[in-house]
N, C-alpha and C positions, 0 to 999 in steps of 0.2 A: 910335126903332126897337125893335121887339120882340126879345126874346132867348129862347133856349131852353137849359134846363139838364137834365141827366140826374140823376134821383133814384134812388139804390140803397137800397131798403128793403123788408123783408118786408111782405106784405100784413097789414093790421090797423089798429088805432086810431092808432098812431104815424104810419104812412104817410099815412093820411087827413088827419091834422092837419098834417103837413109839406106835403102837396099844397095844402091850403087856404091855409096861410100863404104859400107861394111864389106861387101863382096870384093871391093878393091883392095882390102887388107888381107885377102886370102881366107876369108871366113865364110862358112856356109850359113845362110840366113833362112830361117823358117818364119815367114811373115803371117800374122793373124790380126784380125780386126777386134777380136774378142776372145777371152779365155772360155767363156761359157759356151760359145758356139764352135769351139775348136774340135775337129774330128779326132777320134781316138787314135788314128795312125800318127798324128802329130804329137798328141799327148804322150804316147808311148816312146817317143824319141828321147835320147839323153841330150842335155844341154850344159854348156859351161858358163852361161850368162843370159841375162834378160835385158833387153833394151826397149824402153817404152817412150813413146811420144807423149809429151806432157799434156797436150790438148786432148789426146785420146784418153789418157788416164782420167782426166777430169770428167769426160763424157760417160765413161763406163763405170765409174765408181758407185753410182747409185744402185745399179743392178748386180755388180760384181765385186763389191767391196772386199768381201771375205776371200774370194778366189784370188784377187789381185794381190792383196797384202800377204796371203799365205805364200804365193809364188815369190814375192819380192823378199821374203824373209829367208828363203832357201838358196838364193843364187846371188852372185855378184850382179848388181843392177846399175844401169846408167839411164838417166833421163835425157831426152833430146828435145831440142827446140829449133825449128827452122825459121830463120829470119827471111821472110818472103821478099823483101826489097833487095837484099844482097845475096840470098841463097846460102848464107853461112849457116852451118850446123853447129850449134852450141851443145856441149856435153856437160852433164853434172853427175857426179857420183861420190859416195862417201870417201873421205880421205884424199881426194884429188889435190894435186899441187897446182899452183898458179899456172895458167896457160895449158892445162891438160887437154889432150885431144882424144878423139875416138880411138886412135891407135894406141894411146897410153892405156886406156881402159881395157882394150882387148888383150894387150901383152902383159900388163901388170896384174889385172884382176881375173880375167877369164882363162887365159892360157894355163896358169898353174892350178886352176880349180878342177877337182875331180868331177867328171860329168855326172849329172843326176837325171833321173826320169821325172818329167813334170807331173805325170798323173798321180804319182805317189805323194806329191806335195800338197795336193788339193785336200782341204779339210773343211767340212761344213758342220753346222749345228743341226744334226739330224737325230731325233729322239726315237731310236728303235727300242721296242720292248725286248728285254733280255732276261734270260735265266742265267745267272752267274754262279759258278761253283768253284770250290777249291779242289775238287777231284773230278775225274772224267765220268764217274758213275752218277754224278748229280744227286748224291745222297741227301736226305732231308736236312741233316744238321749242317751241311756244307754249302747249301745253295740259297740264293735269294732272288726275288723278283725285283728287277731294276730297269734302268734305261741307259742308253748311251747319251752323253752330253754332246759329244761331237765325234766325228769319224772321218777317216781318210782311207786310202787304198792300202796303207801299211799298218794301220792300228786304230785305236779309239780310246776315248776317255769314258769310263763307266762310273756312274754314281754308285757309291758304296760307303757304308759306315762301319764295315767290318775291319778286322785287324789284318792288314796286308803289309808286305815289305818288298822293296825292290829285289828282283830275282825270283820271286814266287811265280809259279805257273797258275794260270786261271783258265777255266773252260767256260765258254758262253754259247748259248743257243739263241739266235736272233729270230723272233717270232715272224717278222715280216719277210724273211727270206724263204724262198720255196724249198731250198735245201737246208734242213735243220741239223745237219751233221755238226757235232760239237766243234767249235773253233777253239784252238789252243792259242793262248796269248801269254807273252812274257811281261810281267809287271816291271816297267821301266822306272816309274816314279809314283809316289803316293801323296795325296793331300788329305790330311786329317780333318775330322769334323770341327768346325769353329775356326779354321785357319783362314785368315785374310778375308772373311765374309764371302767366301766362294764355295761352290759345291764341292763336298768331299768325294773322294773316289780314287780310281787308279788309272794311270796311263798305260795302255797295253800295246805291245808290238806283236802283230800276228806271226805265229810260228807255224801253225798248221791250219790251212784254209783251202777249201776246194776251189777249183777253177770257176765253177758256176757261182759260188758265193762271192768270190772276188769280182766277178763280172757284174753281179747285181749291185754290189756296193759301189763299184765304179760308175755304173749307170745312174745311181741315185745321186752321186756327186755332181753329175752333169745336168740334172733337172733344174 
């Protein structure tokens, strides 16, 4: 079965050689110069690995640090370096054996990996104003005014000092969205007040969200 990988590399000789080498392995390549400027059509594709040119990574980290490392945490990743004098492509990836090649990375790391959509992996520190509630009616005793600490297309982390546990359902209304229909989220994990000198709150996975809300959040991730 064919597989697809994302190649992050600036346009030029190195990118052309990387594409030629990867497609020569029977792999579909989607090449981009930047995650931040990638169009939604490419973001919505599913991938089984990310391959990034080392020089490009250094260049874009200043503006795209969070996007790059979020993507790299979610996929098998290989770093490439083109030796200009010899044309040799050197590959580096976690757990590789001595003498590992691009073919090894594709077959051992990417091929067994379940494809994931890139857009749902992007997470940014965006502080939306939120009304958070333990019930859909947003009754006074069950709601609190708060903010998101970070957010992605699939969920968010919301500041809260109330008593929550994994498996709870939470409803939130995000002030900045044009559509204020209550969003339902499943509590996946909790961080209590005073734990590890980090903000307390709950990690939510969106269960019920309108198409317009999802689009607005996705657009915010790309700004």
